N, C-alpha and C positions, 0 to 999 in steps of 0.2 A: 504494500500500500504506500503510495507516494503522498507526500504532504505539500507538493508544489501547487501553487495557485493556478487554476486554469483561466486562461484569458477569455475563453468562450463562455464559461459558466462559473463566474466567480461566486454567485450566491449558492449554487449547488455545492461547490467545493467547500465553502464555509459551513454549510449545513452538514456535510459529511464530517468535517473536523469536529463540529460541536457534538455530533452523534458519537463519534469515537471517543471523545474526551469525557462524555457524560457517564460512561460505564454501562450504558444500556446494551443488551445483547440482541434484542428483537425490537422491531418497530411495533408500536401499539396498533391494535386493530380498531378501525373506526366503526361506530355503530350504524353508520349510514351505508346504504348500497342502492344502486340504481335498479329500478324495476326491470324485469325481463321484457323483451319486445312485445310479447303477447299481452302483458298487463298494460304496458304503455299504449298499445293500440286500442285496448278496451277503454282506457281513460280518454283517448282521443275521440273514440266513437261516442262516448257519453257527452263529451264537450260539444261535438257536432250536433247531437240531439238537443242539447241545451240551446244551441244557436237556432236550430230549426223551430223550436218551441217558442222562443222569445221574439225572433225576428219578424214574423208576420203580425204580431200584436203590437210591439213597441218600436219597430223599425230596425233596419239593418245595423245601424251603429250600436244600439243597445244590445242587439242580439249577438254581435261580435264580442262585445265586452262580457256579456253573460257566458258565452261559450268559452272565452279565454279564462274567465274566472273559474269555471268548472274544471277546466284542464289544469290550471295552476294549483287549485286547491286539492284536486285529486292526486297530482304528482307530489305535492308537499306532504300530504298524509301518507302516501305510499312510501316515499323515501324515508320519512321519519318514523314509520311504523315500528321498527325494532326498538326504538327508545322506550316503548311502554314496558319492556322487560328490565330496563335499567333501574336500579334501586334509587339512584339520585334524581330520577326524573319525576 
């Protein structure tokens, strides 16, 4: 392992140095993970349905916002879902 500073990735080199000096042997596992493609596609379909339900009644602009909200909320809940198992949450 070399300790020379890389000109191309100075922050990555500093992060490696800090990791080596901290005495940690493994990197911590993040509680977040991205949903599989099938679940992401299902969330997108639900968002499209939200758009199609709201757009004829309130207009295309509000339908787009409603569909985007459904997708963002669904993805946020899905990505953060493993946090419910954490004691500190």
